[in-house]
N, C-alpha and C positions, 0 to 999 in steps of 0.2 A: 311347546304345545301343538301349535299349528304354522304350519310354514306359511301359509296365506296371511295369516295376520301380521301387519308388518309394523314396527315401532312407529307411533305419530308424536312423541313428544320432542320437541326442542327444534323444530323443523321452520324455516323461513321460505315461505310464506306458512303459515300455522295450518295444521290439519285442517280438511272442511268438514263440513257435516256428512258429506258422502261418504268421505272417508272412514268417518266414526262409524258409519253405520255400515260399510263393509266390513269393517273390523267386527261389530256386534254382530252381524249375522254369521260371518265364520265362527265366531267364538260359540253362537247357539247351534249351528251346524253340528260343530264340532262335540259338545257336551251331551245335546239330544241324539246324536248317532244318526240323523237325519237331513237329508238335504233339500227333500221334500218332504213336508207334513202332510198328514193325510187330512180330510176335512175337517174330521174332530179335532185334532189337534193344533188346527191352522190357527186359531186364536191366541191360542196359549203361545203357540209360538212367536206369532206377530208381535205379541205383549212382550215377551221375553227380549226380543230383538228391539223394541223400544225402550225399555227398561236400561237393557246393558248399554246402548247406544248415550241414554241419558245420564247415564252414571259415568261411563269413559271419557263424555264432555266434560262434566263438573271436575273427575279428576285431572284432565288434561289442562283446565283453569287456574285448579290449585296446585300444582307442581312449580318449582322453581329451581333454577339452576344458575352456576356461575358459567356455565361452558357457553360458548357461541354456539348461535342457531348452526345447523345442518343444510349443507344445500343439497335441493332434492335431486338433482342431476347428477352430483358428485355422487351421493349415495346409489342412485340408481346404476351410476357407471360401475362403481365397486362390486354391488349385486352381480352386472352380467358379466364382469371378469371372475366373480366366484365360480359362476354355473358354468363358464366355457369350461374351468379347470375341472370340477365337477363333473361333468358331462362328457370330457373332452374324449376321443378313443383312441 
């Protein structure tokens, strides 16, 4: 859906509240079609971000897996390698 929203499940250490909030913000921006809402819509926008972050946190807490947790540094390096291939000139 949105390239800026990253997977948050099954990482060691677990996703922080800042990461969950950032993902919620990106989701609401994408759905609303606005990166900066008007003053008239700011309250609804902020409320939606908070509700999506809350639901996301509950989801992450409820998910289970048998896979071993992923290492953030290793996954970041893989992403950089994919980007290098994608944007190679």
